C-alpha positions in Angstrom: -4.3 -24.7 -26.0 -7.4 -23.6 -24.0 -7.2 -23.0 -20.3 -10.4 -24.7 -19.5 -8.8 -27.1 -17.0 -7.8 -24.0 -14.9 -11.0 -22.1 -15.1 -12.6 -24.1 -12.3 -9.6 -23.9 -9.9 -9.5 -21.6 -7.0 -6.3 -19.9 -8.3 -6.9 -17.4 -11.1 -4.4 -17.6 -13.9 -3.0 -14.1 -13.1 -2.4 -15.2 -9.5 -0.5 -18.4 -10.4 3.2 -18.4 -9.3 5.8 -18.8 -12.1 6.8 -22.2 -10.9 3.2 -23.4 -11.3 2.9 -21.8 -14.7 6.0 -23.5 -16.0 4.7 -26.9 -14.7 1.4 -26.3 -16.5 3.2 -25.4 -19.7 5.3 -28.5 -19.6 2.1 -30.6 -19.0 0.4 -28.8 -21.9 -2.4 -27.8 -19.5 -1.9 -24.1 -20.0 -0.4 -21.9 -22.7 1.7 -18.7 -22.5 -0.9 -17.1 -24.7 -3.6 -17.9 -22.1 -1.5 -16.6 -19.3 -0.5 -13.4 -21.1 -4.1 -12.6 -22.0 -5.2 -13.2 -18.4 -2.5 -11.0 -17.0 -3.2 -8.2 -19.5 -6.9 -8.4 -18.5 -5.9 -8.1 -14.9 -3.8 -5.1 -15.7 -6.7 -3.6 -17.5 -8.9 -3.9 -14.4 -6.3 -2.4 -12.0 -4.1 0.0 -13.9 -6.5 3.0 -14.2 -6.3 3.2 -10.4 -2.7 2.0 -9.7 -0.7 3.6 -12.5 2.1 1.1 -11.9 3.3 0.7 -15.5 5.5 2.6 -18.0 5.8 1.8 -21.7 3.5 -1.3 -21.8 4.0 -3.4 -24.9 1.0 -5.8 -24.9 1.2 -6.3 -28.7 4.8 -7.4 -28.4 4.0 -9.5 -25.3 1.3 -11.4 -27.2 3.6 -12.0 -30.1 6.3 -13.3 -27.7 3.7 -15.5 -26.0 2.6 -17.0 -29.3 6.3 -17.9 -30.0 6.7 -19.4 -26.5 3.5 -21.4 -27.0 5.0 -22.9 -30.2 8.2 -23.8 -28.4 6.3 -25.5 -25.5 4.1 -27.4 -27.9 7.3 -28.7 -29.5 8.8 -29.6 -26.1 11.7 -27.1 -26.7 11.4 -24.2 -24.3 13.9 -21.4 -24.9 15.0 -21.2 -21.2 14.0 -21.5 -17.6 11.4 -18.6 -17.8 10.0 -19.3 -21.2 6.5 -17.8 -21.5 6.3 -16.3 -18.0 5.2 -12.7 -17.9 7.5 -10.2 -16.2 7.7 -6.5 -15.6 11.0 -4.6 -15.3 11.7 -1.3 -13.4 12.2 1.5 -15.8 15.8 2.3 -14.8 16.8 -1.2 -15.9 17.4 -0.5 -19.6 15.5 -2.5 -22.2 16.5 -2.1 -25.8 14.4 0.4 -27.8 12.7 1.9 -24.7 13.6 5.3 -23.3 14.9 5.4 -19.7 13.5 8.5 -18.1 14.6 7.6 -14.6 11.2 8.7 -13.3 11.8 12.4 -14.1 10.3 14.8 -16.6 13.9 16.3 -16.9 15.2 13.3 -18.8 16.0 13.1 -22.5 13.7 10.4 -24.0 16.5 8.6 -25.9 15.7 4.9 -26.5 18.1 2.4 -24.9 20.5 0.8 -27.4 20.7 -2.5 -25.5 19.4 -4.4 -22.6 20.9 -4.0 -19.2 22.3 -7.2 -17.7 19.2 -8.2 -15.7 16.9 -7.5 -18.7 19.2 -9.4 -21.0 19.2 -12.5 -18.7 15.4 -12.7 -18.4 14.9 -12.1 -22.1 17.4 -14.9 -22.9 15.5 -17.2 -20.6 12.3 -16.6 -22.5 10.4 -14.3 -20.1 7.7 -12.2 -21.7 8.3 -8.5 -21.0 4.9 -6.9 -20.5 6.0 -3.4 -19.5 8.4 -1.3 -17.5 7.3 -0.2 -14.0 7.3 3.3 -12.5 9.8 5.0 -10.1 10.2 8.4 -8.5 12.6 11.0 -9.9 16.1 9.4 -10.1 15.0 6.7 -7.7 15.5 9.2 -4.8 12.2 8.6 -2.9 10.5 5.7 -1.1 7.3 6.7 -2.8 5.2 6.5 -5.9 5.6 10.3 -6.6 7.2 11.3 -9.8 7.4 14.3 -12.1 7.2 12.0 -15.2 4.8 9.2 -14.2 1.3 9.6 -12.8 1.0 8.9 -9.1 1.5 5.2 -8.4 -0.7 3.8 -5.6 -0.9 0.8 -3.3 -3.4 -1.9 -4.3 -4.2 -2.8 -0.7 -5.7 0.7 -0.5 -5.2 3.3 -3.2 -5.0 6.0 -0.6 -1.8 4.4 0.6 1.8 4.7 -0.8 3.4 1.7 -2.5 6.8 2.8 -1.4 9.8 3.0 -3.6 11.8 3.6 -5.4 10.6 0.3 -7.0 7.1 1.7 -6.6 5.4 0.2 -9.7 7.1 -3.2 -9.3 5.8 -3.5 -5.7 2.3 -2.4 -6.6 2.2 -4.6 -9.8 3.3 -7.7 -7.8 0.6 -7.3 -5.2 -2.1 -6.5 -7.8 -1.4 -9.6 -9.9 0.3 -8.2 -12.9 1.9 -11.6 -13.4 4.3 -13.4 -11.1 7.7 -11.9 -11.8 9.0 -8.3 -11.3 12.5 -6.7 -11.2 13.5 -3.8 -9.0 16.6 -2.0 -7.8 17.8 -1.2 -4.4 20.5 1.2 -3.0 19.1 1.9 0.4 15.9 -0.1 0.6 14.2 0.4 -2.8 13.1 -3.2 -3.3 12.6 -4.1 0.4 10.4 -1.0 1.3 7.9 -1.5 -1.5 7.9 -5.2 -0.7 7.2 -4.4 2.9 4.4 -2.0 2.2 2.8 -4.2 -0.5 3.1 -7.5 1.4 5.3 -9.3 -1.2 8.7 -11.0 -1.1 12.0 -9.7 -2.3 15.7 -10.3 -1.9 18.3 -7.5 -2.0 21.3 -9.6 -3.0 24.9 -9.3 -1.9 26.6 -6.5 -3.9 27.7 -8.0 -7.2 25.6 -11.1 -7.1 23.4 -9.8 -9.8 25.4 -7.8 -12.4 24.3 -4.2 -12.7 25.2 -1.6 -15.4 26.2 0.9 -14.3 27.3 -0.5 -10.9 27.6 1.8 -7.9 28.3 1.5 -4.1 25.4 -0.5 -2.6 23.4 -0.8 -5.8 21.6 -4.1 -6.4 19.0 -5.6 -8.7 16.5 -7.9 -7.0 13.5 -10.1 -7.7 10.1 -8.9 -6.5 7.5 -11.7 -6.3 4.6 -13.0 -4.2 6.5 -16.2 -3.3 10.1 -17.1 -2.3 10.2 -19.9 -4.9 9.5 -17.4 -7.7 12.3 -15.1 -6.5 14.6 -18.1 -6.4 13.6 -19.0 -10.0 14.5 -15.4 -11.0 17.8 -15.4 -9.1 19.1 -18.4 -11.0 18.9 -16.3 -14.2 19.8 -12.8 -12.8 23.0 -14.1 -11.2 24.5 -15.2 -14.4 27.7 -13.3 -15.3 27.9 -10.1 -17.3 31.2 -8.3 -18.0 29.7 -4.9 -17.9 29.6 -4.9 -14.1 33.2 -4.3 -13.0 32.0 -4.8 -9.3 30.4 -8.2 -9.9 31.2 -11.4 -7.9 32.7 -14.4 -9.6 30.2 -16.8 -11.0 29.1 -19.3 -8.3 27.3 -22.7 -8.5 24.3 -21.9 -6.3 21.3 -24.2 -6.0 18.6 -21.4 -5.8 15.9 -24.1 -5.7 17.2 -25.6 -2.4 14.5 -26.3 0.2 13.8 -24.4 3.5 16.5 -23.9 6.0 15.4 -25.2 9.4 16.2 -22.7 12.1 17.2 -25.3 14.7 20.7 -24.6 15.9 21.0 -21.2 14.2 22.1 -18.2 16.2 19.7 -15.3 15.2 20.0 -11.7 16.2 16.6 -10.3 17.1 15.3 -6.7 16.6 11.6 -7.2 16.1 10.0 -10.7 15.6 11.4 -14.1 16.3 9.1 -16.3 18.4 8.5 -18.6 15.5 12.3 -19.0 15.1 12.9 -19.6 18.8 10.1 -22.2 18.9 11.7 -24.0 16.0 15.0 -24.3 17.9 16.9 -21.2 17.0 18.9 -19.4 19.6 17.5 -15.8 19.4 19.4 -13.0 21.0 18.9 -9.2 21.1 21.1 -7.1 18.7 21.9 -3.6 19.7 21.3 -0.9 17.2 24.4 0.2 15.3 23.3 3.0 13.0 23.7 6.4 14.8 21.8 9.5 13.8 25.1 11.1 12.8 25.7 8.2 10.4 22.3 8.6 8.9 22.8 12.3 8.5 26.1 11.9 6.8 24.7 9.3 4.4 21.9 11.7 3.5 24.5 14.4 2.9 26.6 12.1 0.7 23.7 11.3 -1.5 22.6 15.0 -1.6 26.1 16.1 -2.8 26.2 13.3 -5.4 22.8 14.3 -6.6 23.5 18.0 -6.6 26.4 17.4 -9.0 24.0 15.8 -11.4 21.2 18.3 -10.8 23.4 21.4 -11.1 24.5 20.2 -14.5 20.9 20.4 -15.9 19.6 23.4 -17.7 17.4 25.7 -15.8 14.4 24.5 -17.8 15.2 20.9 -16.9 15.8 21.7 -13.3 12.3 23.2 -13.2 10.8 19.9 -14.4 12.2 17.9 -11.5 9.8 17.0 -8.7 10.1 20.1 -6.3 10.8 17.9 -3.3 13.7 16.3 -5.0 15.0 19.6 -6.4 15.0 21.0 -2.8 16.7 17.9 -1.5 19.4 18.1 -4.2 20.1 21.8 -3.3 20.9 20.7 0.2 24.1 19.2 -1.3 25.3 22.6 -2.7 28.2 24.5 -1.2 29.3 21.7 1.0 33.0 21.9 1.9 35.5 19.4 0.6 36.4 18.3 4.1 32.7 17.6 4.9 32.3 15.6 1.7 35.3 13.4 2.6 33.8 12.9 6.0 30.5 11.8 4.3 32.4 9.5 2.0 34.3 8.0 5.0 30.9 7.5 6.7 30.1 4.8 4.0 33.0 2.7 5.4 31.9 3.5 9.0 28.4 2.1 8.3 29.9 -0.9 6.6 32.2 -1.6 9.5 29.5 -1.1 12.1 27.0 -3.4 10.3 29.5 -6.1 9.8 30.8 -5.9 13.4 27.3 -6.0 14.9 25.9 -8.8 12.7 28.9 -11.1 12.3 28.3 -13.1 15.6 24.9 -14.2 14.2 24.0 -16.6 11.4 21.0 -14.3 10.5 19.5 -11.1 11.8 15.8 -10.3 12.0 14.5 -6.7 12.0 11.6 -4.7 10.7 12.0 -3.6 7.2 10.6 -0.2 8.0 10.0 1.5 11.4 6.7 2.8 10.1 3.8 1.3 8.0 2.9 2.8 4.6 1.7 6.3 4.5 -0.4 8.7 2.3 0.0 8.1 -1.4 0.6 11.8 -2.1 3.5 12.1 0.3 7.1 11.9 -0.9 8.4 10.2 2.4 6.9 9.0 5.6 7.9 12.3 7.3 7.0 14.4 4.2 9.9 16.6 5.4 12.8 17.3 3.0 15.0 17.9 6.1 14.2 14.4 7.5 14.0 12.3 4.4 15.8 9.0 5.4 14.6 8.0 8.8 12.5 5.1 7.3 15.6 3.5 5.7 17.5 3.0 9.0 16.9 -0.8 9.0 17.5 -1.3 5.2 20.3 1.0 4.1 23.1 -0.4 6.3 23.0 -3.8 4.5 23.6 -2.0 1.2 26.7 -0.4 2.6 27.9 -3.7 4.1 27.0 -5.6 0.9 25.1 -8.2 2.9 22.0 -10.0 1.5 18.7 -9.0 3.0 15.1 -10.1 2.3 11.7 -8.6 3.0 8.8 -11.0 3.7 5.4 -10.2 5.0 4.9 -11.0 8.7 1.5 -9.5 9.5 -0.7 -6.5 9.2 -1.6 -3.3 11.2 -5.1 -2.8 12.5 -5.7 -0.8 9.3 -4.7 -3.7 7.2 -1.3 -2.3 6.2 1.3 -5.0 5.4 4.3 -5.3 7.7 7.6 -6.6 6.4 10.2 -8.8 8.3 13.8 -8.3 7.1 16.0 -11.3 7.2 19.7 -10.4 6.7 22.6 -12.8 6.4 26.4 -12.6 6.2 28.0 -11.3 3.0 27.6 -13.8 0.1 25.1 -16.0 2.0 22.3 -15.1 -0.4 21.1 -18.7 -0.6 20.9 -19.0 3.2 18.7 -15.9 3.4 16.5 -17.3 0.6 16.2 -20.7 2.3 15.4 -19.2 5.7 12.8 -17.0 4.1 11.3 -20.1 2.5 11.1 -21.7 6.0 9.4 -18.6 7.4 7.0 -18.4 4.5 5.7 -21.9 5.5 5.8 -21.2 9.2 4.1 -17.8 9.3 0.6 -19.0 8.9 -2.2 -17.9 6.5 -2.0 -14.5 4.8 -4.7 -12.2 3.7 -6.1 -12.7 0.2 -4.5 -10.5 -2.4 -6.3 -7.3 -3.1 -8.9 -7.1 -5.9 -9.4 -4.3 -8.3 -12.3 -1.9 -7.8 -15.6 -2.6 -9.5 -16.0 -0.8 -12.8 -17.1 2.8 -12.1 -16.0 2.3 -8.5 
């Protein structure tokens, strides 16, 4: 099924949203084979510079695309994502592929089975192109890793893509297909979404089943459009018994249209004039995360990571990214009383976030207090003693289990993308998605997506 009807359009195949690809498949105007080949070609142009992928399987992807093409020709697609290319963050297990967790200290044992999110997209017919990179153990908002080559930002390869869903954010902005999966425990889908100019939703805890589950951990879609994230959420939110913290199945119309702001009460920390002009009541929201809370959260994660790090052999410890190794050592020799204080801090952050945001329908804030930073740095401060200052807007909503999205709202003078965070009350994932869809339409034209450097450039 040739793609000739699309060659003359302004939108290149690799830039087409998933919802448009599916419509083209149904109309027999485009084939999954055409699309997979176009996306692989795009990856070939970008990947030598970006280094966003781990374990690409283009032969397997082409085989899967051919099978999807046959199903679409027969009018019998496998599922809601049949034939649409996708990448999956490497800490989301896919059967037969090792899960190094971004670190050279890992044993490269192939995963026996798909994690819940991978299982859902595979069942829906998505074509898994590759896994995407992450920093050691997902402990950095950066593309730095002891296992992967340095991942860079396609808007400018001197810039950091953020993390820990580093490869996913870079891949989405660069046009490695329309769908990407990341994970978030303190901002790890929202920060790379912010710094790469894409959209993401960090769902309510348990909305998307995770294996293994943990306090604040979420799997989220990372896409260029809100509609494509909604398409993914309809599959990701299906139940899986392996997540003992998951929410009960819910009938959610993820494809619902934009939510008009008129009459909504919105707490404002950064932007909001568009919402006010559309009839929302916009009020300031006082900050609720204290420096002590941030310090104790850092300490809690250091202790947790030190337990894992100290269990490694000396040889494996030496393979961990030095910044991460030093950070983990900051959790050694902490008293039991201090550890309990740090554990209790989780509930204190949860209570403070809920108390501050409950009076509002939605809360607007920056995703990050700073724009992206040099690609070679581990954090925006590049200081192991001050590693978490950039997650002060994102992390509280992991602790409070509230849904929060990142959507591009502008650019710095240097052209660095700026993310707007839209957070909602617990369980109101659909409302956050619909309000994001409204803002996507209201925000005005965006910059063209970055193009790969010329050959030899």
